[in-house]
C-alpha positions as CSV (number, residue, x, y, z in Angstrom):
1,M,0.0,0.0,0.0
2,K,1.4,3.4,-1.0
3,N,1.7,6.1,1.5
4,N,-0.1,9.2,0.2
5,T,0.5,11.4,3.2
6,K,4.1,12.3,2.3
7,P,3.3,15.1,-0.1
8,Y,1.0,16.7,2.5
9,I,3.6,16.5,5.2
10,K,6.1,18.2,2.8
11,K,3.5,20.9,2.1
12,I,2.9,21.5,5.8
13,T,6.6,21.6,6.4
14,Y,7.2,24.2,3.6
15,T,4.3,26.2,4.9
16,A,5.7,26.2,8.4
17,L,9.1,27.0,7.1
18,F,7.7,30.1,5.4
19,V,6.0,31.3,8.6
20,A,9.5,31.2,10.1
21,I,11.0,32.9,7.1
22,I,8.5,35.7,7.2
23,A,9.1,36.2,11.0
24,I,12.8,36.2,10.6
25,L,12.9,38.6,7.7
26,S,10.5,40.9,9.6
27,Q,13.3,41.3,12.2
28,I,15.7,42.7,9.6
29,S,14.5,46.2,10.4
30,I,16.0,49.7,10.0
31,P,14.0,52.3,11.9
32,V,13.8,55.4,9.7
33,S,10.3,56.7,10.6
34,V,7.1,55.3,12.0
35,I,7.4,52.6,9.3
36,P,10.8,50.8,9.5
37,I,12.6,49.4,6.4
38,T,12.2,45.6,6.6
39,L,12.3,42.6,4.3
40,Q,8.7,41.7,5.0
41,T,7.6,42.5,1.5
42,F,10.3,40.2,0.2
43,A,9.3,37.4,2.5
44,I,5.6,37.7,1.7
45,S,6.1,37.8,-2.1
46,L,8.6,34.9,-2.0
47,C,6.0,33.0,0.0
48,G,3.3,33.6,-2.6
49,F,5.5,33.0,-5.6
50,T,6.8,29.8,-4.1
51,L,4.0,28.0,-2.2
52,G,1.0,28.7,-4.3
53,R,-2.4,30.1,-3.2
54,K,-3.5,27.8,-0.3
55,S,-0.2,27.2,1.4
56,S,1.0,30.8,1.1
57,L,-2.3,32.1,2.5
58,V,-2.1,29.7,5.4
59,A,1.5,30.7,6.1
60,T,0.6,34.4,6.0
61,L,-2.4,34.0,8.2
62,A,-0.4,31.9,10.7
63,Y,2.2,34.6,10.8
64,L,-0.4,37.2,11.5
65,A,-2.1,35.0,14.1
66,L,1.2,34.4,15.9
67,G,1.8,38.1,16.0
68,A,-1.8,38.9,17.1
69,V,-1.5,36.6,20.1
70,G,1.7,38.3,21.2
71,A,4.5,36.4,19.7
72,P,7.2,39.0,18.8
73,V,7.2,38.2,15.1
74,F,6.3,41.6,13.7
75,A,9.0,44.1,12.8
76,S,11.3,45.2,15.6
77,F,10.1,42.2,17.7
78,N,6.6,43.6,18.1
79,G,3.6,41.4,18.8
80,G,0.1,41.7,20.1
81,F,-3.3,42.5,18.5
82,Q,-2.6,46.2,19.2
83,T,0.1,46.1,16.5
84,L,-2.5,45.1,14.0
85,L,-4.5,48.3,15.0
86,S,-1.4,50.6,15.1
87,Y,0.2,52.9,12.5
88,T,1.8,49.9,10.8
89,G,-1.1,47.5,11.1
90,G,-2.6,48.3,7.7
91,F,0.5,46.9,6.0
92,L,0.2,43.7,8.0
93,W,-3.5,43.3,6.9
94,G,-2.4,44.1,3.4
95,F,-0.2,41.0,3.4
96,I,-3.3,39.0,2.7
97,P,-4.2,40.4,-0.7
98,F,-0.5,40.8,-1.4
99,V,0.3,37.1,-0.9
100,L,-2.8,36.0,-2.8
101,L,-1.9,38.1,-5.9
102,C,1.7,36.8,-5.8
103,S,0.4,33.2,-5.7
104,L,-2.1,33.5,-8.6
105,T,0.2,32.7,-11.5
106,K,3.6,31.3,-12.3
107,S,3.5,32.8,-15.8
108,K,5.0,36.0,-17.1
109,L,2.2,37.8,-15.4
110,A,3.6,36.8,-11.9
111,I,5.6,40.0,-11.5
112,P,2.7,42.4,-12.5
113,F,0.4,40.4,-10.2
114,G,2.9,40.7,-7.4
115,I,3.4,44.4,-7.8
116,S,-0.4,44.8,-7.9
117,G,-0.6,42.9,-4.6
118,L,2.2,45.1,-3.2
119,L,0.2,48.2,-4.2
120,L,-2.9,46.9,-2.4
121,C,-0.7,46.2,0.6
122,H,0.6,49.8,0.5
123,L,-3.0,51.1,0.1
124,A,-4.1,49.2,3.2
125,G,-1.1,50.7,5.0
126,I,-1.8,54.2,3.8
127,I,-5.5,54.1,4.8
128,Q,-4.8,52.7,8.3
129,Y,-2.0,55.1,8.9
130,S,-4.2,58.0,7.8
131,L,-7.0,56.9,10.2
132,V,-4.8,56.2,13.2
133,S,-2.7,59.3,12.8
134,D,-5.7,61.5,11.8
135,T,-3.8,62.8,8.7
136,T,-4.9,63.0,5.0
137,V,-4.5,60.0,2.8
138,W,-2.1,62.1,0.6
139,L,0.2,62.9,3.6
140,A,0.0,59.3,4.7
141,F,1.1,58.2,1.2
142,L,4.0,60.6,1.3
143,V,5.2,59.4,4.7
144,V,4.6,55.7,4.8
145,S,4.4,54.5,1.2
146,L,6.3,56.7,-1.3
147,P,9.8,56.3,0.4
148,Y,9.4,52.5,0.3
149,L,7.8,51.8,-3.1
150,I,11.0,51.5,-5.2
151,K,12.6,49.2,-2.6
152,D,9.5,47.1,-2.4
153,I,9.0,46.7,-6.1
154,I,12.7,45.6,-6.5
155,L,12.1,43.1,-3.6
156,V,9.0,41.7,-5.3
157,I,11.0,41.2,-8.6
158,L,13.9,39.6,-6.7
159,A,11.5,37.3,-4.8
160,Y,10.0,36.1,-8.1
161,F,13.4,35.2,-9.6
162,L,14.5,33.4,-6.4
163,S,11.1,31.6,-6.3
164,T,11.7,30.1,-9.7
165,R,14.9,28.5,-8.5
166,I,13.3,27.3,-5.2
167,N,10.3,25.9,-7.1
168,K,12.5,23.7,-9.3
169,I,14.1,22.3,-6.1
170,I,10.7,21.8,-4.4
171,K,9.3,20.1,-7.5
172,K,12.1,17.5,-7.4
173,H,11.2,16.7,-3.8
174,L,7.4,16.6,-3.9
């Protein structure tokens, strides 16, 4: 009798590994303003491009849940539900559409989909920052999005190219 659980165990392992990758890359943080420079966007896009829709969504939701219950997995070792409601919380919520759009295709449209997801993530961050800080959406964009856009777009593109190599390795082992 053939054991059919092996591929599922590997998927669960890769999903858990990406929860850890997101948490670790979130700690690479340079405080420059209210929003630190991190590698979270790289981690989220790499997760989506590598794992596919279901597993990447599970990994992202698990990361957010860990942070929400107080594990210090968010940038600068922050955790707790209050972080999801803070100045930076919109970006964390924005990881959900971001990872979903990154995971939709493995074709030549992957990078445009990933950048679209990134823009939705930034939009969520801008809106929440604007609401929490009681500033205009335009000012929020200038403070928490514009300075990071080029870096984040480059990270999405790099994540895509790295994911193509990782996916070849994973395909051999699944």
